[in-house]
Residue, then its C-alpha position, 0 to 999 in steps of 0.5 A: m500500500h502506498l498511502l498519501t495522508l493529508f493533515f490540516v495541522i502537522d503540529s498536533s499529537h493527533t497527527k503525530k500518532r497517525i503518522l507513526a502508526f501508518k508508517n509501521h504498516v504501509e510500504k510508502l507514506t507521503i504526507v501533505s500538510y498545513y501547520r498551526v504554529r510551526n512546521i514539523e518535517y517528516e520524510n516525503q512531506h509537502n508543506f502547504g504553509r500555515s492554516p488559519q484556525k477557527h474561521y472555517i470558511r477562510r481556512f478553506g478559502k486559502q486551501i482551495f488555491n493549493i489544488p494545483r499543488l496537490v494535483r502535482v503531488l498526485r501526478n508525481n507519485p503514481e504509486i499512490n493508491v490510498v488517500y487518507a484525509w483528516n477532517f472536512d476541509i482537507a478532504l474536500l481539497f482532495i476530492l476537488s483535486t481529483l475531479l478531472s483525473k481518471r485515476r481512482y483512489t481508495f479514500v479514507y475520511e477521518v473526523a475528529d471534530i464536528k464544527p458548529i457551522l456544519l450543524s447550522k440551519s443557515l444557508v452556509g450550513k446547508i451548503l457545507r452539508k451538501l459538500e460533505q455529502f459529496i465527500l461521503n459519496k466518494t469515501n470508501y472508509l469513514c473513520v471517527t474518534s468517537k462512536d457518538f459522531l456516527d450515532n448523532y451526526f453521520d447517521k442523522y444528517y447523511d446517506c453514507n454507505s462507507i465502511r466504518h472504523i473507530l480510531e480512538n485518540k489512544v496514546f501512540p507510540k506506546i510508553n515504556p511501562a517502566l515510566i508508568n506507575i498507576t499506584n503512586t499516591t498523593t500525600i494527605d496534606a497536599k493540595w489537589k493538583i488538577g491538570l489540563v493538558g493539550l490544546f486549550r480551546c475551551n474558554t469556559s474550562l479556563i474560567l472555571l479553573a481560575e475561579l476554583a483556584t481563586r476560591l480554594p487557594n489552600n486546597i487546589e493547584i492547577i497544572l497546565a501543559g499545552l498552548p492556548e488557541k487565540h480566542v482564549t488568550d485572555s482567560y489563559k493569561k488570567l489563569i497563569d497569573l494566579e500563584n497556585v497555577t503551574n504552567l508547564g507550557e508547550y510539550k513534546y508528545p509523547d516523550d513528555l507525558s510521563n513527566i506531566y502526568s506524574k505531577i497531576d492528581i486529577i485530570w480535567s477531562a471536560d470540554f465546553s467549547d461547543l455544547s450544542a454538539n461537538s463537546k457532547w460527542l468527543l473523546p479527547n486525547r487527555i482521557y486516554e493519556a490520563g487513563l494510561f497513567g492511572i489519573p482519576q478523571l473529572g467530567f460533567c454531564d454536559n459532555t455525554a461521551i466523556s461522562k459515559y467513558i468515565m462512568s463505564l470504567n469507574i475511573g473518575w467523577v461526573i459532576e451534574v452542573a458545570s458551575i463554580e459552586s458545584l466544583e467548590r462543593f466537590f473539592s471541599s468534600l473529596t477525601h483521600n480515601q475516596y480518591q484512592q478508591i477511584k484510582s485503584n480501579y485502574v489496576d485491573l484495566p489493560s494498557d491497551q484500553f488507553s494506548g496502541d495502534e490496533q485500531v489503525k492496523s485493523l483499518l489498514n488490513n481491511i483496506n489491504d484486503g479490498l485492494q487485492 
């Protein structure tokens, strides 16, 4: 299999884990990508420049001018027989680039987020759904990071006969077992260390954590690891200015995960960036990272998929209402015995629950069988 991958951001943990997993199972890998902050170079990579974030229409408006460049990549690599694209706009770029081509590719479309505009009843929303149906008509394999995306979005809005695969945001490559200690304990007199890890895009989370740190300075310490998106900069700056907030900044995935999670007692698994849909359905990287390192998780009922995940494994707590009052009551009453009881539930869970590339391997095996 000669695989072409298209990523709208190369500098993300999601992209890195996919590239590393694909390289293990294909004959040749070619990469086309944009970047968010900085380009990360890989073998056989074509860098298409910086991609605008948040503004979905403007992002595609820039990308459409790269159709001739993508056509050249395809023409210069005639051995490519499978194409993978991550998310709507980059998938549409590929489909439009092949409209006049007689070549046919096995096409894999992965969705890790559903943008609010795709659910809008506006004219723009309706047009975008027509375009996504156009993509799905050309899609052989539809991959999602959460089953709730299939149940609540694709099954509801589209006629889709693609073969489906779940590719969870599990940690990959696997962490050295010697660096994982899920039985470590926090001291009784210590503050609860609440961690938020990854790309910070949820303004509500940053505001709630800042209020919690302010109200309970003797009980709470916030640990941050990652970078903020532009639209949350103000809330991020207010949070990191607090005395009981430790900001670890940008980190290297997956190398720095062991050090980061060794500093955390409870991971903030919540996301409120789009409560109308995406935040209800997603399963973010940090729930798998925290799971691998045996860190109890905190979620809220608004996050349906995250809450189901936490409760199904009994690896954390789900608070009904996302308010500072609810958080204050929870942390004021949480005991170390209650904490250790939840943490001990990780002992019997296999590491494959949270890490590995078996799902990617299954997808590629399925594709290989179809190519023969």
